[in-house]
N, C-alpha and C positions, 0 to 999 in steps of 0.2 A: 627387796624390788625387784631384782634382775628376774629372780624365781617368778616373779607375777609376770613379768610380760613375756618370762619364754613360755609359761604356761598359757599367756592371751594368744600368742602367736600360734601357737600347736592346734588350739582350739579353733581359730580362725582358719587354719588350712584344714580340718576335719572338715568342720561348715562346709568350706568351700569345695572339698572331694564329696560330699554325701549332696550337695545342688547340682554339680555333674552329672554322678550316678542319677539321680532321680530324673533329671531331663533326659538321659540315657533311654532309662525306664518309659517315661511318659512317651518320648519321642516313637519308640517299638510299639507301644501299645496303640497311641495314634494309627499307627504302619497297618499294625493288624488291625483292628476296628475300620482302616480304610479299604481293605482287601476285602474283610467280611462281607461290606455293604457291597462291594463292586459283586462279587460271588453271588451276591442274593439278589441284587439288581440285574447281572446276566440271566440268574437260573429263573426270576418272573419275568424275564421277558419271554424266555425260550416258551414256557410255560404258556402265558398267554400267547405265545405262535401257536403252539400245538392246539390250543382251545380254539383258539381261529380255525384253522386249516381242519380240525376236526367236523366244526359247526357248518363251515362250508362245503365238505365233502356232504355231510349228510343229508344239508339241505338241498343241496343239488339232485341225490340220489332222490329225496322226497317230492319233489318238484317231475322228475323223470316218470316217477312209479305213478303219480296224479294223471298227470298226461295219459300214460298209456292205460292204464285201468279204463279212465274214462272215454278212451277211442276206441281201445280194443271191445269195451265191453257192450258198444254202440256198434259193433261191427255191420254190416249189412250186406247179403246177397238176395237177389232177385230173380225169377223166372223170365220178368217181363226185360227183355234186352235187345239190343239191335247191332248192325255191326258199328255203330258209331257210340252206342253208349251200353256199356257193360259194368257189372259189380264182380265182385270175387272176394276170396279170400285164398292166400297162396302161402304158406309158411315154410320155411326149410332150414332144417335142423345143420347148425354149422356150431364148430368149437373153435373158440368158447362163446362166441355171441351167435346166437339166431338171427336168423331174418325173416321179415313178414310184411306182407304187402295186404290190403283188403282196401274195402271202401266203409264209412262208417258214418254214420247221423250224428255223429259229436259236433261236426264242425263248428265253430264260436263265429258270427259273423261280427267282424273288425268295423266295419264302415255302414251307417246305416243308408246311405244313399246310393249303396253297391247292389246290383241284384245278384243274390247269393242263396242257393238253397240250403239246407242243415246236411247236404252230403259231402264228402270230399272224399279222394284217395290219399290212401295213408300208407308210407313204408317207414320202415325202421330197420337201418342198416350199418353195418359199422366201418368204419376206416382209420389209419394209425393216427395215433394221440396227437390231436393238434396243439395241444400245450407241451409236446415234446416228452411227455411220460412212457413209462414202460410197457402199457396197455394199450386202449384204442379209446376213440369219441363214437359213442352211439349217436347216428345221425336222423333226424326227422325228415322226412320230405312229405309236404300237404302238397294237393293240387285240386281247385274246387271242380275244375273239368273231367266228368266221367266219361272215360271212353276207353280203349282196348289197349292204350299206352301206359299198362300199369305201373310201370315202373318207370315211368318218366316224365318231366316236366314238373311245374309247379314250383313252390317255394322252397329251398334244401335247406337246413339250419341243424348246427350242433345241440343237440338235448343233453348230450352228459359227457361230461372226459373223464379218463381213468376208472373206463367199463374195464372190469377182470374179467367178469362173466353176466352173460343173460341168457337164462334156460326159460322156454318157455312151451307150455305142455296146452296139449286141446283136448277135453273130451267130446268123445266118440258115445253117444247112448245107446247107438245100438251094440256096439262091440262091448260098451260097458267099460271103457279100459281110456287111461290117457294114453293120447299119440304125442309124438316128437314131432309130426310134419301134418300138414293138411293142405289138399287142392282142391277147390268147388269146382273146377272143371273136372276132375276124374269121375269114375263113373260112382264108386264106394260114396262119396262126399259131392255128388252133383248137385249145384245150385244150394247149399248147403253151408254153413258156419259151422264152426263147432260150438257145443251147448253150453261151454263153460272153456274158462282159459284160466292158465295159472302161470305167474309171471315172477320168476327169481334174478333179482338184480344183485351184482357185488362190486363195489368201487375198491380201490386201493390209488392212494395219492404215491408221490415220488418218496416220502419220508415213513410210508409203512402204515400210515391210518389206513384204517378199512370201515366200511360201512354195506350192511348186507339188508333187503328190503325181500319181502314176501308177500305174496296175495295171491286170492284165487277167488271168482265168481262167474257168475252165469253171465250170458250176454244175454242181454236182454231179446227177446222173441218178438217177430214181427210178419206181418203179413205178407205172402210173396207176390 
């Protein structure tokens, strides 16, 4: 009777010991699973944020390219000018972001009750990045008053942030070559826009996401 009692007591202690070990193993397993879930969730959040940042950068670049393409391809230079009404196409090569001022026929009327033509002065210039980034903000100026103040007045708004590079080139059909600058007030290019324009835009945000855009097209011909 004593032997059976001793054996039962030892067995009970063994069962209690195994239970404690199993509990510890289960707790460790749960802790490991919880850490794994946290890591997966954090990585998933980082991936989603990265995808969102890349999408926003790409969309901003596409919007900028679409507007530049439409406005520059509709550039307008006329010989019919006065002291108060002058058309022009002035492009300056700057590193890393080129500058250009011109008159376009691509102005969109935003209000039906406002008397506006399809002509507008357009400028693309750069300034320090308004979002605090390492690169620049591309500025768009639009003025529906055509005058001799080709770099002043109108509405000035940011077109794109995180601009690492904007390179514009202009095709001269007489020289049969692409030029980095154009001035419709100079003798060789007097009262003429380039026949075609090449646009190369590069963006890069604060975390290193990049987006590159390129297009080349002819400026629509028009009567002078």
